[in-house]
N, C-alpha and C positions, 0 to 999 in steps of 0.2 A: 509551585502549584498551590492554589488557594482551595482549601476544601472545608466543607461543613458536612453535617450529617446528610444534607439533601442536595448538594451541588459540588461540582469541581470545575475550575476554569482551566483552559488550555494554556498555561504559562510555561513555555518551553525552557525558559531560563532556570526553572526550578527542577528540571529533570535532566539527568545525564543520558544522552542518546546511546543506544546500542549500535555498533557498526559491524556489519557483516557483508558478505557477497553471496551471489547465487552459488549453489552447489556446482562443482565443475562439470558434472554430468548433465546439467540443465543449461549451461552457458552456450549460447549460439554465437554471439559476437560481442566485442568490446571487453571492457574490464569494469563493469558497473560496481558501485559501492552503495549499500543501503544504510541509511541512518533512520532509526526508529525511536521515537519518544513515546514510551508507553505511559499514558496519563491515567488510565483507569483499568482496573481488573476487578470485575464484579463476580459474585457467586453465580454459578450456572454457566460459566464459560463465555462471559461477555467482556470484550476488550474495546478500548477506544484510545486513540492517540493520533500521532502525526508520523508519516513515513516520507522519506525522500530518497531518490535514487539518481545516480549519475548515468550518463549515456551508456547504452549497451542493449543486448537482447538476450532473453532466456525463456525457457519453457516453464509454464506454470500449470499446476494441478491443484485445484482447490478442494480441500476436505471440509471446509467451513463455509459459512455464508458471510459475505462482506458487503457493506455499503461504504462508498467513499465519494469524496468531493475533491476535485483537483483545485489546488490553491495556486499553483504556478507550474510553468513548464509545458512540455508537449510529449505525450506518450501515445503509442499505438497498441491497443489490445486486440488480438485476433483469436477468435475461437477456432479450434481445430475444424477445418472444413468450411469455415465461415469467412465473412468479409471483414477487413480491418476496420476498427473503430478508432478514430483520432480523438484524443482527449486533451483539452486545454483548460486553462483557468476558467472556473465557473461550471465545468461539466461534472456530472455525477453518474455513477453506475452502481449496479448491484451485480455481484458475481456469486453464483450459487454453488453449493457443494456439488462436486462432479465436473465443474468447468475445467476443460483442458484447452490449452492454446499457448500463445506466446505474449510476452510483454516486452515492448521495445520502447526504451526511453530515447527520444530524439534530442530533447533539451531537458536538462536536469528538472525532474518533476517532484513536486511536493503535494501530498494529499493528506486530508484528515480522514479517519476511518472509524467504523464500528464493526466489530467482528463478533459473530456468534458461532461457537464451536458445538 
């Protein structure tokens, strides 16, 4: 990660990813693994980085606001009671606090993100 007082680049080779899985009570299908490269953590609860997940499906509940841009793969995000939204490379989305639904990774998906808690 190259950093100065006023910018940070997204150099993943300079950051060790965290590897986790969805909580067992949220898992619906598969055995997904998440890798997260946290690039930036700023005052006021602002985070930025890259996230990747292998195929599977789980329930999501957002307590934060998140903007993300899909870099690779295919995922389906479905709001509770809503229609599925297919996301592929080049697609972007904002999920707001209180969003409930599911995230399904059809093909290993990588996104960059900005989160505000």
